[in-house]
N, C-alpha and C positions, 0 to 999 in steps of 0.2 A: 504493499500499500504506499502511495507517495507520501512522504513527509513523516512516516513513522518507522520505527525499527523494533522488532520483536526478538526477545532473547528467552529461550527456554532455560529454566533454572530450577531443577528439582521439582517442587510442588507449586511453582508460580511461573507466571509470564511477566517479564520486565518489558515495559512499553515506554519508548522514548521517542521524542520528536527529533527529526534529523535537519530541520530547518531552524534558522535563527530568529525568525519572525513569526508571530509577534514576540514570542520568547520560548526558549526550550523548555520542555516539561518532562516529567517522568512520573510513571505510575506503576502499580503492581497489581495483577490480578491473580488471585489464589485459585488454583485448580487442584486436581488430584495428582497426576503425574504426566504432564504433557509429553507426547512422543512425536507424532506427526502434526504438522500444521500446513494449511493451504488457505486459499481465499475463494469465496463464492463469487457469483457473477456481479454482486453489489459491492464487492471488496470488503465484506465482513470476514473476519478471521474464523476459520473452521479449526477445531482442535480435536485430535484423536487422543483421548484420555483413557487409559486402561482401567482407571479407578471409578471415574463418574460416567464415562460413555462418550458419545459424540457431542461436542460443544460447539456453540457459536458466540463469538464476541462482537458485539455491535460496534462499528467503527466510529460512530458518532457519540454514543453514550457510554461506551466501555462496559455495558451490562453484559453479563455472561449468562447464557441460556443453554440448558441441557436439551438438545434436540431429540435424542433418543438414548435410552439405556437398556432396551430390550428388543427381542424380535419374537415373531409368532405370538404376539400378544402378552405373554407372561414370561418367556425365557430371557434370562439376564445376559447382557453382553458382559464378558469378563475380562477382555484384554484388547480394547480397541487401539489399534497400532498406527495407522496412517489413513490419510483422507485425501480425496481430490474432488474437484467439482467440474461437471461438464458445462458446456455453453448454455444449455437449456435450464440450468439450475439444479439438476439432479446431482445428488452427492453419493459418491462411491467410497467405501472404506473397508479396511480389514479388521477382523477380530481374531487374534492369533491362536488362542488356546482357551480351554475351559479352566485353567489354572490362573487365578487372579494374582495380582501383585501382593507382596508380602509387606506389612508395616514393620520396619525393623526398630531397633531400640533408639535410634536417633530421631525417629519420628518421620522418616522418609519412606516412600513406597518403593520397595525393591522389585524391579521387573526383570533383573538378570537371572535369578534362581528359577523362576518358573519358565523362562525362555529356555535355559539350557536343559532343564529337566524334560521339557517337551521335545527339543531337538534330539536328545540322547535317546529318548524312548521311541521316537518316531511317531508319537501320538497324532493321528490325523483329525484333529478337533478344531482346526481353524476354519474360518468362514470368510467369504467375500460377500459384501452386502451393499444394498442401496438405500438411501433415505430420500423420500420425496418430500420437500419442504411445503408443497401445496396440500397434499393429502395427509402428510405426517405418517406416512406408512414406511415401516422398515421391512425390507424383503431380503431373504437369503438367496443369492445368486449361484454361488458355488460352496459346497461344503466338503467336509473331510479333507482339508488342506493340511499338509504337515508344517504347521506354523506359518500362516499367511502374514506377510510382513508389508514391505513397501509397496505403494500403488502409484501409478502415474497414467495420464491420458496419452494416446498417440498424437502425432502432429495435426492429424485431421479431425480428432474428436470422435472417432468411429469405434474406438476400442480402449479398453483399460488393461494395463500390464500389472501383474501381481507377483511379487516375489514369494516363492515357496521355499523358505529357508532350509528346512530339515531335509528336503529331497534335491537340494542344489539345482533349482531350476526356476524359470519364470513362466507364469501362465498368462494367457491372453483371453479376455472376455469381450466379445462383440456387443456393442450397444446400439449400433446402427447398421443398415445395410441388409443384405440377403442372409448374412450369418448372425443377425441379432438374436441374443439369447443363448448362443453357443460358445463353448470355451475350447481351448486347445493348449498344448504345450508349446510355448514360443521358443525357449531355449532350454536345453537339458544339459546335465553332466558339466555344470559350471566348475571352475577350479577352486572354488571357495563357497562359503555360505552367503547367499544374497541377502542383503539387509535393506537398504534404501534404494530407490530407483527414481530418476528423474529425467525429463526429456533434456537433451543437450542443448546448449546455447544456440547452436545453429538450426535447431528444430528438426534435424534429420536423423537423430538416433538417440538411444537411451544411455544414460550413465548409471551404472549399477556399483553400489558399494558392497564389497565382498569381505567377509571375515575369513582370513586365510588359515587360521588354525582350527583344528578339530576339537570341539569341546569335550572334556572328559569329566568323570565323576568328581575329580578333584576341584572342579570349578564350582560345585555345589556347596 
């Protein structure tokens, strides 16, 4: 968003103006444990929060709203990880595992332990979902993903890429065109564990963040 800078810091978002007029300012919004952030079509900040769910921060008022914390009416989202918004306003996001973050002794939400446990076990409990701001419906699009992680749109806005961390691959879900509603393996057998994914600056390819080391029980 123009003129604003967002920094994720444990259980809060630090918001600072990047312009000198009328005067620089700084504020803090307390959330659960922000992981992924993106913007909707109105430049409001979308926050993937594994503790509270899918959140939206109003760009004008700094009011924080929980868009959704459940699916299928009653089932709780336990590890919302990343989020992206399509041009039509539809929001797509990942929910990585049924193991939620752990509140540690320092009062911070630990997302590392459930992440490592899920990847070690190969537990296919992750999901890829959509949220419709108009109808407020949360819909599961893909399930049984072995730790669904980073998400991003393709350059044309016709599909979404989803990192499947434990299986070392990237999935593709079509939202428009003749393949709409279908999914496929986009990249398989990656040389590391895919984490975040974003469209490159040239708009022609994806940049994938990889964890190069294999997690072990000692990481728990």
